[in-house]
NUKELUM-688855 format. One record per atom (N, C-alpha, C): residue number from 1; chain; residue in three letters; x, y, z. Coordinates in pm, whole numbers, plus 50000, padded with zeros to 5 digits. Each point is the difference from the previous one (the first is absolute). Layout:
<atoms>
(NUM, "A", "ala", (X, Y, Z))
...
</atoms>
This chain:
<atoms>
(1, "A", "met", (49014, 51037, 49028))
(1, "A", "met", (50124, 50032, 49894))
(1, "A", "met", (49950, 49896, 49871))
(2, "A", "pro", (49978, 50062, 49892))
(2, "A", "pro", (49950, 49943, 49883))
(2, "A", "pro", (50092, 49930, 49945))
(3, "A", "gly", (49975, 49849, 49985))
(3, "A", "gly", (50102, 49917, 49961))
(3, "A", "gly", (50068, 49933, 50117))
(4, "A", "leu", (50020, 50023, 50108))
(4, "A", "leu", (49996, 49916, 50094))
(4, "A", "leu", (49952, 49907, 50042))
(5, "A", "arg", (50040, 49850, 49961))
(5, "A", "arg", (49915, 49895, 50052))
(5, "A", "arg", (50124, 49915, 50122))
(6, "A", "ile", (49944, 49928, 50130))
(6, "A", "ile", (50046, 49961, 50096))
(6, "A", "ile", (49897, 49845, 50037))
(7, "A", "gly", (50124, 49914, 49988))
(7, "A", "gly", (49911, 49892, 50036))
(7, "A", "gly", (50036, 49961, 50099))
(8, "A", "phe", (49934, 49885, 50100))
(8, "A", "phe", (50103, 49960, 50139))
(8, "A", "phe", (49959, 49818, 49976))
(9, "A", "val", (50083, 49926, 49992))
(9, "A", "val", (49970, 49847, 50006))
(9, "A", "val", (50041, 49946, 50114))
(10, "A", "val", (49934, 49932, 50052))
(10, "A", "val", (49976, 49896, 50128))
(10, "A", "val", (49965, 49895, 49990))
(11, "A", "ser", (50126, 49901, 50016))
(11, "A", "ser", (49947, 49870, 49982))
(11, "A", "ser", (49948, 49914, 50113))
(12, "A", "lys", (49937, 49922, 49953))
(12, "A", "lys", (49894, 49933, 50139))
(12, "A", "lys", (50086, 49905, 50085))
(13, "A", "lys", (50138, 49995, 49948))
(13, "A", "lys", (50081, 49942, 50115))
(13, "A", "lys", (50024, 50114, 50108))
(14, "A", "gln", (49919, 50126, 49998))
(14, "A", "gln", (50034, 50106, 50115))
(14, "A", "gln", (49930, 49979, 50119))
(15, "A", "gly", (49838, 49919, 49956))
(15, "A", "gly", (49891, 50000, 50079))
(15, "A", "gly", (49889, 49970, 49963))
(16, "A", "lys", (49899, 50023, 50028))
(16, "A", "lys", (49872, 50015, 50011))
(16, "A", "lys", (49974, 50151, 49970))
(17, "A", "ala", (49878, 50004, 49919))
(17, "A", "ala", (49952, 50144, 49943))
(17, "A", "ala", (50005, 50106, 50064))
(18, "A", "thr", (50003, 50003, 50147))
(18, "A", "thr", (50027, 50115, 50084))
(18, "A", "thr", (50142, 49995, 50061))
(19, "A", "ala", (50103, 49955, 49998))
(19, "A", "ala", (50103, 50036, 49963))
(19, "A", "ala", (50080, 49989, 49833))
(20, "A", "arg", (49941, 50007, 49935))
(20, "A", "arg", (50080, 50036, 49833))
(20, "A", "arg", (49919, 50166, 50028))
(21, "A", "asn", (49865, 50034, 50031))
(21, "A", "asn", (49939, 50123, 50001))
(21, "A", "asn", (50109, 50076, 50060))
(22, "A", "arg", (50023, 49965, 50148))
(22, "A", "arg", (50074, 50085, 50090))
(22, "A", "arg", (50162, 50038, 49928))
(23, "A", "ile", (50032, 49904, 49921))
(23, "A", "ile", (50129, 50021, 49927))
(23, "A", "ile", (49942, 50065, 49905))
(24, "A", "lys", (49932, 50023, 49924))
(24, "A", "lys", (49972, 50090, 49866))
(24, "A", "lys", (49976, 50137, 50074))
(25, "A", "arg", (49947, 50038, 50108))
(25, "A", "arg", (49961, 50130, 50038))
(25, "A", "arg", (50130, 50060, 50075))
(26, "A", "arg", (50062, 49915, 50082))
(26, "A", "arg", (50151, 50035, 50033))
(26, "A", "arg", (50070, 50095, 49879))
(27, "A", "leu", (50019, 49894, 49890))
(27, "A", "leu", (50072, 50036, 49887))
(27, "A", "leu", (49955, 50144, 49909))
(28, "A", "arg", (49861, 49964, 50001))
(28, "A", "arg", (49933, 50119, 49930))
(28, "A", "arg", (50018, 50172, 50089))
(29, "A", "glu", (50017, 49988, 50111))
(29, "A", "glu", (50015, 50068, 50098))
(29, "A", "glu", (50116, 50067, 50010))
(30, "A", "ala", (50133, 49902, 49965))
(30, "A", "ala", (50096, 50019, 49991))
(30, "A", "ala", (50057, 50101, 49844))
(31, "A", "val", (49903, 49912, 49922))
(31, "A", "val", (50030, 50111, 49880))
(31, "A", "val", (49956, 50141, 49996))
(32, "A", "arg", (49863, 49998, 50066))
(32, "A", "arg", (49966, 50128, 50011))
(32, "A", "arg", (50054, 50086, 50062))
(33, "A", "gln", (50091, 49989, 50097))
(33, "A", "gln", (50081, 50081, 50052))
(33, "A", "gln", (50119, 50062, 49910))
(34, "A", "gln", (49995, 49946, 49913))
(34, "A", "gln", (50128, 50008, 49897))
(34, "A", "gln", (49946, 50072, 49871))
(35, "A", "trp", (49875, 49985, 49989))
(35, "A", "trp", (49886, 50072, 49883))
(35, "A", "trp", (50061, 50097, 49950))
(36, "A", "arg", (50046, 50151, 50049))
(36, "A", "arg", (50030, 50111, 49977))
(36, "A", "arg", (50143, 49989, 49920))
(37, "A", "ala", (50101, 49901, 50093))
(37, "A", "ala", (50099, 50060, 49922))
(37, "A", "ala", (50042, 49861, 49872))
(38, "A", "leu", (49897, 49949, 49981))
(38, "A", "leu", (50016, 49888, 49859))
(38, "A", "leu", (49985, 50104, 49901))
(39, "A", "pro", (50063, 49995, 49861))
(39, "A", "pro", (50020, 50076, 49856))
(39, "A", "pro", (49862, 50005, 49992))
(40, "A", "gln", (49958, 50104, 49908))
(40, "A", "gln", (49899, 50031, 49931))
(40, "A", "gln", (49988, 49940, 49856))
(41, "A", "arg", (50024, 49878, 50030))
(41, "A", "arg", (49996, 49938, 49805))
(41, "A", "arg", (49911, 49863, 50048))
(42, "A", "pro", (49985, 49926, 49904))
(42, "A", "pro", (49921, 49874, 49989))
(42, "A", "pro", (50099, 49902, 50016))
(43, "A", "phe", (49951, 49931, 50098))
(43, "A", "phe", (50097, 49853, 50027))
(43, "A", "phe", (49908, 49920, 50057))
(44, "A", "asp", (50034, 49850, 50015))
(44, "A", "asp", (49949, 49933, 50050))
(44, "A", "asp", (50094, 49925, 50144))
(45, "A", "leu", (49915, 49947, 50086))
(45, "A", "leu", (50072, 49953, 50124))
(45, "A", "leu", (49944, 49876, 50070))
(46, "A", "ile", (50103, 49890, 49984))
(46, "A", "ile", (49897, 49874, 50078))
(46, "A", "ile", (50096, 49991, 50106))
(47, "A", "phe", (49928, 49975, 50133))
(47, "A", "phe", (50062, 49973, 50149))
(47, "A", "phe", (49982, 49875, 49972))
(48, "A", "val", (50098, 49903, 50038))
(48, "A", "val", (49946, 49808, 50034))
(48, "A", "val", (50074, 49984, 50143))
(49, "A", "ala", (49897, 49976, 50114))
(49, "A", "ala", (49984, 50024, 50131))
(49, "A", "ala", (50101, 49851, 50028))
(50, "A", "arg", (50113, 49990, 50063))
(50, "A", "arg", (50042, 49871, 50080))
(50, "A", "arg", (49994, 49976, 50077))
(51, "A", "gly", (50034, 49873, 50099))
(51, "A", "gly", (49955, 49977, 50130))
(51, "A", "gly", (50031, 50097, 50112))
(52, "A", "arg", (50108, 50047, 49997))
(52, "A", "arg", (50088, 50093, 50148))
(52, "A", "arg", (49854, 50115, 49994))
(53, "A", "leu", (49927, 50035, 49881))
(53, "A", "leu", (49941, 50149, 50006))
(53, "A", "leu", (49838, 49937, 50121))
(54, "A", "arg", (49967, 49863, 49984))
(54, "A", "arg", (49901, 49975, 50136))
(54, "A", "arg", (50038, 50059, 50113))
(55, "A", "lys", (50093, 49983, 50039))
(55, "A", "lys", (50083, 50007, 50146))
(55, "A", "lys", (50027, 50139, 50021))
(56, "A", "ala", (50005, 50085, 49894))
(56, "A", "ala", (50150, 50094, 49985))
(56, "A", "ala", (49915, 50154, 50090))
(57, "A", "glu", (50081, 50036, 50077))
(57, "A", "glu", (49957, 50132, 50063))
(57, "A", "glu", (49969, 50136, 49902))
(58, "A", "trp", (49931, 50083, 50019))
(58, "A", "trp", (49990, 50112, 49919))
(58, "A", "trp", (50063, 50062, 49951))
(59, "A", "pro", (50138, 50015, 50060))
(59, "A", "pro", (50111, 50078, 49956))
(59, "A", "pro", (50066, 49945, 49894))
(60, "A", "glu", (50016, 49868, 50050))
(60, "A", "glu", (50055, 49927, 49903))
(60, "A", "glu", (49932, 50002, 49837))
(61, "A", "val", (49853, 49976, 50007))
(61, "A", "val", (49950, 49993, 49877))
(61, "A", "val", (49982, 50095, 49924))
(62, "A", "arg", (50017, 50131, 50074))
(62, "A", "arg", (50023, 50132, 49953))
(62, "A", "arg", (50135, 50024, 49928))
(63, "A", "ala", (50105, 49926, 50078))
(63, "A", "ala", (50163, 50030, 49966))
(63, "A", "ala", (49986, 49924, 49874))
(64, "A", "ala", (49928, 49874, 50009))
(64, "A", "ala", (50027, 49925, 49842))
(64, "A", "ala", (49965, 50037, 49907))
(65, "A", "val", (49826, 50058, 50017))
(65, "A", "val", (49951, 50070, 49850))
(65, "A", "val", (50109, 50124, 49985))
(66, "A", "glu", (50047, 50066, 50060))
(66, "A", "glu", (50064, 50079, 49953))
(66, "A", "glu", (50145, 50024, 49935))
(67, "A", "thr", (50076, 49865, 50094))
(67, "A", "thr", (50085, 49940, 49922))
(67, "A", "thr", (49984, 49958, 49838))
(68, "A", "leu", (49897, 49908, 49991))
(68, "A", "leu", (49980, 49972, 49882))
(68, "A", "leu", (49972, 50094, 49911))
(69, "A", "leu", (49941, 50107, 50035))
(69, "A", "leu", (49950, 50123, 49865))
(69, "A", "leu", (50166, 50062, 49998))
(70, "A", "arg", (50077, 50032, 50110))
(70, "A", "arg", (50126, 50023, 49971))
(70, "A", "arg", (50086, 49925, 49876))
(71, "A", "gln", (49971, 49879, 50031))
(71, "A", "gln", (50092, 49871, 49918))
(71, "A", "gln", (49918, 50067, 49851))
(72, "A", "ala", (49907, 49996, 50006))
(72, "A", "ala", (49925, 50015, 49874))
(72, "A", "ala", (49997, 50116, 49914))
(73, "A", "gly", (50072, 50108, 50074))
(73, "A", "gly", (50036, 50135, 49923))
(73, "A", "gly", (49906, 50085, 50027))
(74, "A", "leu", (49884, 50007, 50064))
(74, "A", "leu", (49860, 50054, 50010))
(74, "A", "leu", (50026, 50066, 50116))
(75, "A", "leu", (50070, 50023, 50077))
(75, "A", "leu", (50057, 50103, 50145))
(75, "A", "leu", (50120, 50043, 49984))
(76, "A", "ala", (50011, 50125, 50018))
(76, "A", "ala", (50138, 50042, 50015))
(76, "A", "ala", (50042, 49994, 50164))
(77, "A", "leu", (50134, 50058, 49991))
(77, "A", "leu", (50049, 50001, 50161))
(77, "A", "leu", (49946, 50105, 50040))
(78, "A", "arg", (49934, 50033, 50118))
(78, "A", "arg", (49945, 50119, 50080))
(78, "A", "arg", (50109, 50049, 50076))
(79, "A", "ala", (50013, 50149, 49988))
(79, "A", "ala", (50060, 50062, 50099))
(79, "A", "ala", (49950, 50045, 50099))
(80, "A", "gly", (49903, 49964, 50014))
(80, "A", "gly", (49954, 50103, 50161))
(80, "A", "gly", (49961, 49914, 50115))
(81, "A", "pro", (49961, 50025, 50094))
(81, "A", "pro", (50047, 49946, 50115))
(81, "A", "pro", (49935, 49846, 50011))
(82, "A", "gly", (50129, 49935, 50079))
(82, "A", "gly", (49977, 49840, 50004))
(82, "A", "gly", (50054, 49939, 49882))
(83, "A", "ala", (50084, 50115, 49910))
(83, "A", "ala", (50054, 49891, 49874))
(83, "A", "ala", (50138, 49952, 50045))
(84, "A", "glu", (50070, 49909, 49928))
(84, "A", "glu", (50122, 49980, 50008))
(84, "A", "glu", (50102, 50099, 50014))
(85, "A", "arg", (50071, 50065, 50058))
(85, "A", "arg", (50091, 50098, 49935))
(85, "A", "arg", (50165, 49883, 50003))
(86, "A", "ser", (50020, 49913, 50026))
(86, "A", "ser", (50102, 49962, 49994))
(86, "A", "ser", (50083, 49937, 49872))
(87, "A", "gly", (49912, 50021, 49921))
(87, "A", "gly", (50023, 49957, 49833))
(87, "A", "gly", (49971, 49827, 50013))
(88, "A", "glu", (49964, 49961, 50085))
(88, "A", "glu", (49999, 49849, 49954))
(88, "A", "glu", (49828, 49969, 49958))
(89, "A", "glu", (49995, 49932, 49906))
(89, "A", "glu", (49879, 49973, 49971))
(89, "A", "glu", (49899, 49915, 50100))
(90, "A", "asp", (49846, 50068, 50016))
(90, "A", "asp", (49978, 49894, 50076))
(90, "A", "asp", (49944, 49883, 49996))
(91, "A", "thr", (50016, 49857, 50063))
(91, "A", "thr", (49996, 49895, 49949))
(91, "A", "thr", (49849, 49949, 50021))
(92, "A", "gly", (49928, 50076, 50133))
(92, "A", "gly", (49894, 49955, 50017))
(92, "A", "gly", (49959, 49801, 50027))
(93, "A", "val", (49898, 49979, 49960))
(93, "A", "val", (49986, 49861, 50003))
(93, "A", "val", (50050, 49940, 49860))
(94, "A", "arg", (50016, 49855, 49999))
(94, "A", "arg", (50071, 49923, 49913))
(94, "A", "arg", (49890, 49926, 49991))
(95, "A", "gly", (49963, 49936, 49885))
(95, "A", "gly", (49908, 49872, 49965))
(95, "A", "gly", (50067, 49909, 50010))
(96, "A", "gly", (49892, 49903, 50034))
(96, "A", "gly", (50059, 49847, 50028))
(96, "A", "gly", (49967, 49874, 49889))
</atoms>
């Protein structure tokens, strides 16, 4: 998408280079899965990885990225299969 820039920041507190790279790969993949749903306009995103992300399971990482994109107003609520139908907002994973 032209003009779209996404950055991933992982502190050295998260571990050695292999651990930090794994976190970035997981974040990139979670964003890639939401790529088609992102608006077709230029914008910048920066994801800052926090401590819980190193040990988080894959579904938790995906849910956290989706929640952040929704909070930023970049994703609309889905009406397809698996979407929340109760009218309640999906809270997903909360940052710490």
